[in-house]
N, C-alpha and C positions, 0 to 999 in steps of 0.2 A: 296064362298070366295076363295077357292083354285083355282078354274077355273079362276077367275079374276086375281089372283096373277100370275098364270102360263102364262096367255096371256100377262100380263104386263112384265113378265120376258123375254118372247120370243121377244117382241117388243124392250125392252131395249138391249137384246143381239144383235139383228140385227143392231140397231142404233150404238151400241158400236163397232161392227165390221166395220161398215161404217166409223165412225169417226177415227178409228185407221188407216184404209187404206187411208184416206184423208191426214193424217199428213205427213210432209216432213221427209224423212229418214236422217240419219247422213250425208250421202254422197250427198244428195240433188238431186239424180237422180230420185227418186220416189216422189209422192205426188202431191200437187196442182200446182206446178210450181212457176212462178215469182210473183212479186207484183201486176200485173194487172190481176191475175187469178180470182179475185172476182169482176171485173168490176169497180175497183176504190173505192169500199166501204170500204175495209180494206187495210192497208199496209201489206206487207209480215209478218212483226213482229206481228201486231195486229191479223191477221188471225191465226197465229201459237199459240198465247196466247189463243185465243177463242177456237180453237180446243183442246188444252191441257186442258183447264178448263172444257169444255164440256165432254171430255173423262173421266176426274176425277169424275165429277158428275154422269155420266152414270155408271161408275164402282162402285161408292158408292151405287147407287140405285140397281144395280145388286146384290151386296152382301146383301143388306137389304132385297130384295125380296127372295133371297135364304134362309136367316135365318128365315124369316117369314113363308116360305113354310115348312121348317123343324119343326118349332114349331107347326104349324097346323097338320103336319103329326104325331107328337109324342103325341098330345093331347089325343087321344083316346086309346093309347097303354097301355097294362098291365105293371105294374111296377115291375114285378118279374125279377130276374136275371137268367141267364142261369146256373149259378153255383148252384142255389137253386134246380133246377130240376135234377141235376146230381145224380146218385145213389152213396151212400156213400160206400166206401170200408171198410168192417168190418174185413176181415181176411188178414193176410200177405201172399202173394203168396209164394209157395214152391220154394226152390232153384232149378235152372235148373240142369239137369244131366250134368256130365262132358262130353265134346265133345269126340266122338270116334276118336282115332288116325287113320290117313290114313294108309291104307295097301298098301305097295309098293312091288316091286319085291324082292324076297329073294335072298340074295347074300351069296354064301358059304364062310365060314370063312377059311382063309389060315391056313395050318397045319405046 
């Protein structure tokens, strides 16, 4: 089951990347080009709507497969907490000794 979901996630990821790259940018310099880019099947607006809708569906499927893979990975895991296995501190640590003062050059006192 995990292998099937993993392969599906890879296919969805590659398709999602492709559809994002096909979309027209804000400046219009990148993407599919003008209205005749699809051979007259779609208008420029219809192609953009189709690409946007397809991208949203692929993104939703990508998130669903990610969640499903996480659920499958967590299914056989032990339910203990890392805090349960930590040793309990029973004694209070002693206070650290006062730091030694730095020894500098001795300066004679004026008389």
